[in-house]
C-alpha positions in Angstrom: 19.3 -7.8 0.9 16.1 -5.8 1.3 15.3 -3.2 -1.3 13.4 -0.1 0.2 11.7 2.3 -2.2 9.5 5.3 -1.9 7.9 8.1 -4.1 9.2 11.3 -2.6 9.1 15.2 -2.8 10.9 16.0 0.5 14.6 15.1 0.2 15.2 17.1 3.4 13.7 14.2 5.3 15.7 11.3 3.5 18.6 11.1 5.8 16.3 10.9 8.9 14.6 7.9 7.3 17.9 6.3 6.5 19.4 6.9 9.9 16.4 5.3 11.4 17.3 2.1 9.5 21.1 2.3 9.4 21.9 0.4 12.7 20.6 -2.9 11.0 22.9 -5.8 10.2 20.7 -6.6 7.2 22.1 -5.3 4.1 19.7 -2.8 2.3 19.4 -0.3 -0.4 17.0 2.7 -0.5 15.7 4.1 -3.5 13.8 7.5 -3.7 11.8 8.4 -6.9 10.6 12.0 -7.5 10.9 15.5 -9.2 13.1 17.2 -6.6 16.9 16.2 -6.3 18.6 16.2 -3.2 21.2 18.9 -2.5 23.6 16.5 -0.6 25.6 13.5 -1.2 23.9 10.3 -0.7 25.2 7.3 1.1 26.4 4.4 -1.2 23.3 2.2 -0.4 20.9 5.2 -1.2 19.9 6.2 -4.8 17.8 8.9 -6.4 15.8 8.7 -9.7 14.5 11.8 -11.2 10.8 11.5 -12.6 7.8 13.6 -12.4 5.2 10.9 -13.2 2.4 10.0 -10.7 3.3 8.7 -7.5 2.1 5.2 -8.0 4.2 5.0 -10.9 7.2 6.3 -9.0 6.8 3.4 -6.6 7.0 1.0 -9.6 10.1 2.6 -10.8 11.8 2.4 -7.3 10.8 -1.2 -6.9 12.2 -2.2 -10.3 15.4 -0.3 -9.7 16.4 -1.1 -6.2 18.5 -4.2 -5.4 17.3 -6.9 -3.0 15.5 -10.4 -2.9 13.0 -8.8 -0.6 11.1 -5.6 -1.1 9.8 -3.0 1.5 7.7 -0.1 0.2 7.7 3.0 2.6 4.1 4.4 2.8 5.6 7.9 2.2 8.7 10.0 3.0 7.3 11.3 6.4 7.9 7.7 7.9 10.5 6.9 10.4 11.3 3.4 11.7 11.9 2.9 15.4 15.4 1.8 15.8 14.7 -1.0 18.3 11.8 -3.3 18.7 9.4 -2.8 21.5 10.5 -5.9 23.4 14.3 -6.4 22.7 17.3 -4.6 21.3 17.2 -5.9 17.8 17.3 -3.3 15.0 14.0 -2.8 12.8 15.1 -4.3 9.5 16.8 -7.3 11.3 13.6 -8.2 13.4 11.4 -7.6 10.3 13.1 -10.0 8.1 13.8 -12.5 10.8 10.0 -12.5 11.5 9.3 -12.9 7.7 11.6 -15.8 7.3 10.0 -17.8 10.3 6.9 -18.4 8.0 8.9 -20.1 5.3 6.5 -18.9 2.7 6.7 -16.3 -0.2 2.8 -15.7 -0.1 3.0 -13.3 2.8 3.6 -9.7 3.4 4.8 -8.6 6.8 4.0 -5.0 8.1 5.0 -3.3 11.2 2.5 -1.6 13.6 1.6 1.9 12.4 1.6 4.9 14.8 0.6 8.3 13.4 0.5 11.7 14.9 -2.1 14.6 14.3 -1.7 18.0 15.5 -3.1 18.4 19.0 -3.6 14.8 19.6 -1.8 12.0 21.2 -0.3 9.5 18.9 -2.7 6.7 17.7 -2.0 3.2 16.5 -3.7 1.6 13.4 -5.4 -1.7 14.0 -4.8 -2.5 10.3 -8.3 -4.0 10.0 -10.2 -3.7 6.8 -13.4 -1.8 7.9 -15.6 -4.1 6.2 -14.1 -7.4 7.2 -12.2 -7.6 10.5 -10.5 -10.8 9.5 -8.6 -8.9 6.9 -5.5 -7.0 7.8 -4.0 -4.3 5.6 -0.3 -3.5 5.7 1.1 0.2 6.2 4.3 -0.5 4.1 5.1 -4.2 3.9 8.0 -6.6 3.4 7.4 -9.2 0.7 9.4 -11.4 -1.7 10.3 -9.9 -5.1 8.7 -12.7 -6.8 5.4 -11.9 -5.1 5.7 -8.3 -6.2 6.5 -9.2 -9.8 3.5 -11.7 -9.9 1.0 -8.9 -8.8 2.2 -5.5 -9.6 0.7 -1.9 -9.4 -2.6 -1.3 -11.2 -2.0 1.7 -13.7 -5.4 3.1 -12.8 -4.2 4.0 -9.2 -2.7 7.6 -9.2 -1.0 7.6 -5.8 -2.5 5.7 -3.1 -4.2 2.4 -2.3 -2.2 0.3 -4.8 -0.5 -1.4 -1.6 -3.8 -2.2 -0.3 -4.9 -3.7 -3.6 -1.9 -6.0 -3.7 -2.7 -7.1 -0.2 -6.2 -8.0 -1.2 -4.9 -9.7 -4.4 -2.7 -11.8 -2.1 -5.6 -12.8 0.2 -7.4 -14.0 -2.9 -4.6 -16.3 -3.5 -4.9 -17.7 0.0 -1.8 -15.7 1.1 -1.6 -13.7 4.3 -0.7 -10.2 5.6 0.8 -10.5 9.1 1.4 -7.6 11.6 4.3 -7.6 13.9 3.3 -5.3 16.7 6.7 -5.3 18.1 7.8 -3.1 15.2 6.8 0.6 14.9 6.5 2.7 11.9 5.7 6.3 12.9 4.5 9.2 10.7 2.9 12.6 10.8 0.0 13.3 8.7 0.7 12.4 5.0 1.7 15.0 2.2 -1.0 17.0 0.4 0.3 15.9 -3.0 -0.6 12.3 -2.7 -3.7 13.0 -0.5 -5.4 14.9 -3.2 -6.0 11.9 -5.1 -7.2 9.9 -2.0 -10.9 9.8 -2.9 -10.2 8.6 -6.5 -7.8 5.9 -5.4 -9.9 4.6 -2.4 -13.1 4.6 -4.7 -11.4 2.6 -7.3 -10.0 0.1 -4.6 -13.5 -0.3 -3.1 -15.0 -0.8 -6.5 -12.6 -3.7 -7.1 -13.1 -5.4 -3.8 -16.5 -4.6 -2.4 -19.9 -6.0 -3.1 -22.8 -3.5 -3.4 -23.9 -4.4 0.2 -20.3 -3.5 1.5 -18.9 -7.0 2.1 -15.6 -8.0 0.7 -15.2 -10.2 -2.4 -12.8 -13.2 -2.6 -11.6 -12.0 -5.9 -11.1 -8.9 -7.7 -14.0 -7.6 -10.0 -11.5 -7.3 -12.9 -7.8 -8.4 -13.3 -5.0 -6.0 -12.4 -3.8 -3.9 -15.3 -0.3 -3.4 -14.3 2.2 -0.5 -14.9 4.8 -2.0 -17.2 8.4 -1.0 -18.3 8.5 1.2 -21.3 11.2 3.4 -22.9 9.1 6.4 -21.4 8.6 5.0 -17.9 10.4 7.9 -16.3 8.5 10.8 -18.3 4.9 9.6 -19.2 2.3 8.4 -16.5 0.5 5.2 -17.4 -3.2 4.9 -17.1 -5.3 7.3 -14.9 -2.9 10.3 -14.4 -4.8 12.5 -12.1 -3.2 15.9 -11.8 -0.1 14.4 -13.5 -1.5 15.0 -17.1 
């Protein structure tokens, strides 16, 4: 089973996300976490957890409360997953999991190709390349084994974004790999303003942890990840840097 999780403030988009995955033969469960409850009944394999903590912590909550040996984080609730792969009629989740299992390793993250749309422009595809080191690929949403997730975690100093890229860089430092399957497409419009408002802080923190002063990448993080942890008030109090979620 694949556990899919996302921090979200747009319940009206959830069923579109769900339906883009629902033709899969792979068992899955989706968990959305955020402050706005849906005004409709959820499918049996979808759950909502109410919380107004910062988005990075909402992702942690979702990951720890969704079922599945494998975890897949949605970048945001604006994403849709092409129902069929580019080259054959295999549903998205089925092809992603089959592709992952071929590597026979838990030290990998598998990501789809990312297609994003901006107003007035044709859709563009991300190269996933780390701008300072073209040998490093970064996922936009990724499938990983739960044991890998548990061994790394989300640094509590991230407010909303770049924690997934932080996990990817930590995986590289452990001799693991990020693998992009370009036959799979994740599409999205521009990200929501609520998370984007913390973009500069989170990006600067990530760069501080993984770049030398001359801009080249480090093989190990400058300091160990200080992970979000399970506490009695995990749903109500943001841990670490809270940004606007004070």
